[in-house]
N, C-alpha and C positions, 0 to 999 in steps of 0.2 A: 497253633497260633503260633508264628515266629515271636521270637525275646520283644523283638522293638515293637511289632504290632500290640502284644499284650502289655508292653508297658506305656504306650501309647493310649490303650484302651483304660487302663488305670488311671492314668492322669484324666483323663475327658472324664471317669465316673467322679475321679475326687473336685476336679473341677465344678462338675455341673452340682455336687453336693454341698461346695463351698458357695456357690451361687444362690442356692436355692436356701441356704441358712442367713447368708448375708444379706438378699435382697428381700427375700419374702417375710411377710408378716405371720404370727402363729393362725391369723384367720385364715390365709389366704392358703396355706400349707394344709388345713384343715379342708378346705374347698376341694382341693386336686388329690385329696387322700393320702397325704403323706402323712399320717398321725405320728407315727413315732417322732420325725421332726418337729410337728409342732409342738407338741408335750415338751421335747427337749427344750426347744426356743421358749416356750412359755415358762417354763421351769427358772430359766436363767433369766428372764424381764422380770418374775415375780418374787424370786428370791433377796430376802434381805430389803424389800422395798416396806413401809411404813403403810402407804395410800397402795392398794392392788389396784390395777388397772382394771375394769369390769369386762373388756373387750380380752384381755388375756386369760384371764379366771375361766371366762365362759367358753372360750376357745380349748382351754386345757382339759376342761370338763366335757366338751364334747368330742374331742380328739381320743380323749381315755376311754369313753364309754363306746365308741362305734370302733376302735382299735381291739377292744377288750371282747366284743361281742365275735368280731371277727376272728379273732385266735380260739378262741372257744370253739365256734361253730368248726373252723379248718382241722381241730384236735379231734371233734365229735367223727368227722367225716374221715379223718385218717383211721380212728380204732373200728368204725362201720367193713371198712376192707377186709378185716381180718387178716391182715397181714403182719405176720410179727417183726417182718424188718422194718415197718413205720412205726415203732415205739422210739427209734432216735428221734425222730422228726418231731415224735407228740413230746417228749422232754424237752427239746429246744423251745416248743412254743410255750410251755409252761414256765420253764427258766427265763423266757421273756417276759411274759405276764409276771410274775414275781419281781424281774429286776425291775420294771415298769411302775410296781405298786411300791416297791423301795424308795424310789426316786420322789415320789409324790409324797409320801409319808410325814416327811419334816415339813412340809406347809398346812400340814393340816392342824386344826379346822382352815379352811380356806375362805376367807371373807373380804369381798371387794368393798371398795370405798363406799358403795351404796350401803352396805352393812348388810347384804345376800350372801350366806353362806353357800357355797359349792357342794354338789351332792358327788359324791363318788363310791359307787359299788363296787367295793373290793372283791375280789373271789378267794376263796378258801382252798388256796392252790396246793398248800404243803401236801396235802395225801395225795393229790392229782401225781405233783410231781416227784414224790416218793414211789408211787406204783411205778409209772412210767421209766423211772429210773433203774426199778429193779429189774422191770422188764426189758428193758434195752441192754441191759448188762447181761442176762441170761441169754436173749437172742445173740448177744456176739460170742458170749464162750460157747454157747452149744455150735454155733456157726464153726466157728474156729475149731472145734473139735473133729467135725466133719472135712474141714481143709486139711488140717492135720493129718488124718487117715489117708487122705489122697498123696498127702506130700511122701508121706511113709511107702507110698507105692509109686514113687519117681517124678510125683508132679510138684516141680519146684515155685511153679505161679502158686498154685492153691496153697503153699506153705508159707509164701510170704502175703497173703491173703489173708492166713490164720495170723501172723503176726500182727498185723494193721488192725486184726479185729480185737486181738488182746490189750493191744497200745490203748486203743477208743475207751476199752472198760476205765481206765484208770480217771477218766472223765467225769466217771460217777461213783468210783470206788478208789480210796487209795492202797487197799489190800484187798483182793478178791480171789477167795478160793486157793487153786494152784497156778495162777496167772502167769507169775515168773518161771517156773519151771515150764509152762507150757510156751511161753516166749524164748526160751531157749533151744525149745525142742524145735519149733517152726524156723526159728533162726539158723540152727543148723542143718535143718532138711531142705530149707529154701536157698543157701548158697550154694553156688558155683566155683568149683576150683578149676583153672585154667592153668595150665602147663606150656610156657612159652619155649620153643624150642628151633635151632636151625637144620636145615636141611640142605647140603650143598649137592644141586644134579648138574652144575656146570663142570665140564672140563676142565679143572683146574684144581689143585691140590691149595686148598686154606692153607694159610700161613698159621703157624702155633700160638693158640691164643685168640683165633678170631672168634669163636663162638663165645668165648668168655667178655670178651670185650663188648660185642655188639648189642648182648644181653645185658650188658651192665648199664641201664639206662632207669634206675629206681623204680622198678615194678611197684612198690609200696604206694606210689603216687598214685596208680590206676584202682587200689584197691578201694573195695567202696563195703555198704553193708551186706551187700548179697553175692560179692563176686571178690576173690582170693586168688593172687595171679604168683606163681613160684615159676624163678627159672631154673631150679635144678628141683628133680623128683623127690618127693618124701613118700616111702614104700610104706607109709601110714596110712594115705590119702588114695582115694577112690577119684581119681580126676574125672571131672565131667567134659572138659573140653581141652584141645590142643589148639594153640596160636603156634602154627609154623611159617618161619619165613624160609620160603624155599629158593634158593639162589639159584637160577637158570642160565645166568650168564654173566661170564668175568671177562672184561676187554682190557688188556694193557696195551699200550700206545709205545711206539718204541722212543726211544730216547733224540727228541730234537733239538738241535743245536742249528740256530740261523744268524747269519750274520749279514748287517746292512751298514750303509753311512748315507747318511743325510746330512743336509746344511742348516742349522737354525740362523736366522736373520733377527734384526730389530734395530728400529730407529731410535736413537739415543740422543738424549741434551748433552754437549760435550762445553762447558765455558758457554761465552757469549759472544758477541760482534755489534760493533757500533754500527747504526742508522747513519747513511750520508745523504745529505741534502742535494739539490741539484747542482750545487758548486764543487762538491766532491768534499765539504766539510763535514766535521759530526754533528748532526740534526741536534737543536735543544727543543725541550718540552716545555711547557708556559713558566716552569718556574727557573728555567736555564739549566737544568739539570742534562747530561747527556742522555740521548735516547739509545738505550741497549735492547737487543732480543737475543732469545739464546738460540746457540750454534745446535744445529742438529746434523748428526750424520749417522749414517748406515753403519753397523757392524756385524762378522758375521762368524760364527766356530761350525767346524766339520767334526761331527760326532761319529764314534764307532761303536755301535750296538751290538752286544753278544747277546742274544734271547736263546733259554735252554725252556722246554717244558715235556713233560711227560704225563701221561690221563690214564687212569683207573676207571673203569666202569662197571658196577654192580647191577643186576637188576634179576627181577623175579616176582615172586607177590606172597601176598602174607595171605594162607590162608586159614579159617577157624572150622575147625573139625568136632563132630559132636561124637564123643569116644564111646558114649552107650548105643549109637545107631551108626556110628562109622560113616556117617552124611556130612557132604561139605557145606556148612552154615553159611559163608560167606567168604570171599575173594577178592582181593584190593591189588593192584599192581605196586611194586616196589621198584624204587631206583635210585641211584646216588653216581656222582660224577668225582671223584677226587681228583684235582688239578695241582701238580707242580710245575712253577713258573718263576723264572728266573730272568732280570734283566741286568746286565751288567754293562759300562759304558764308558768309555774314555773320549776326549776330545782334541781338537788344537784351534787353535784361533783365540778371539775375543771372551772371555767368558761370560762378560755383559750380553751376549746375544744369545745367552740358552734359553730355552723355552722353562718353564716347569715342571714339565714333564720330563725334560733332559736332566734338568738339575739333581731331581728325585732318584735318576740312575747312575749318574756321574760317581765313580769312584768303588760302585760293588763290582765284586769279583765274580766269578763262574764259581758254581757250586758244584760239590758231588751230588748225583742223581740219586734220587732215594731207591733203594731195592723193589723189587715188585712186593713182597712182602711187607714191607713199610708202606708202600702207596695204599693197599689192599687194607692194612690195618687202619690206616686213615680213613677212608671208604667206613670201615664198621664204625668208627667214631661218628661220620657224618650221617649213617643211618640211622642210628638209635633214635635221636626224635621224630623222626620219620616212621619209625616201627612205633613207637610209643604213640602216636599219634593216632596211626590206623588202629591199634589194637583198641584204644580209646573208642573208637569209631564201631567199634563191636559190640561194644557192652551193653546197649540196648537191646539185642538180639539175644542176650544170654541171662 
């Protein structure tokens, strides 16, 4: 599910919960089987009230009875399957029963305004919760040991599963056997080390410092719990993958100089002139003032423009290679264009005629062209975020 759709689903879910709790009554919630919502709403309506409304007391009593019976039956069914993996779910059920009983306890004894006392049959759940907690933790621990063993044989995903299993145990016990040591082992076995490198296959010699420049993009930002990226080889590490920037084409255009002349024209207001009546006299408005209108005229300027350009194109592919199997895991195209451009212009004529674009270029002077090496290094600078983004896209594969 995409992120926007997931967000929409969560919003719809929360809206439905809000609608249920704001519009429904405890009695209606009981009728529709929303027992926990009915209990929460009934408790809110009863807490602190001297005269307890009978309908709320009865709804709370019925909802508690029904949901407790449902949960106990669900726990027994899970036990009957005989699958140790179910002890987590069973413990969740017993914890939910315990929380529910703790929420109702402050209201007891609960007597409605008619003097009738509500009957709540609490379950002695402490022992059941403790047993399921012990068995859930033991299952997770034993399963983690199996996954770590697979991790020692090269299965990094199994090692990551072991880490997650051991992490879940903290839900049941703050300390448990050698859990912390095993988590460190699982983390080490589950971590992928990736070496980022550049390989030039283009028939052009790269300038000094190119590789250092193109790999200076903060690989630390790419690091995660399970992935560590290096741009320089560490002899102490057995790398799992290599992200190689294979440069297959480097094109440099010639230095281009073009001249052109063009004319800017504009109609402007230059003073004013009087309006004459039919007799040739200055016309007056209703207040007796002379009538004047802006005098408009066309002005022009001739512009001489010098345009300079030089372009470097670098393309290739980013390849992710499994260094243990020497197989290609992923390949994505790479390509950037570094452009040097300069406009230098002079003009003759009326400055007022110049367009906004012309004004920006007037006064600029021709500039020295960058060397091939400088333009290639500029392309390397532009390629860094592209490479970083594409490496980031491969993380789900390792």
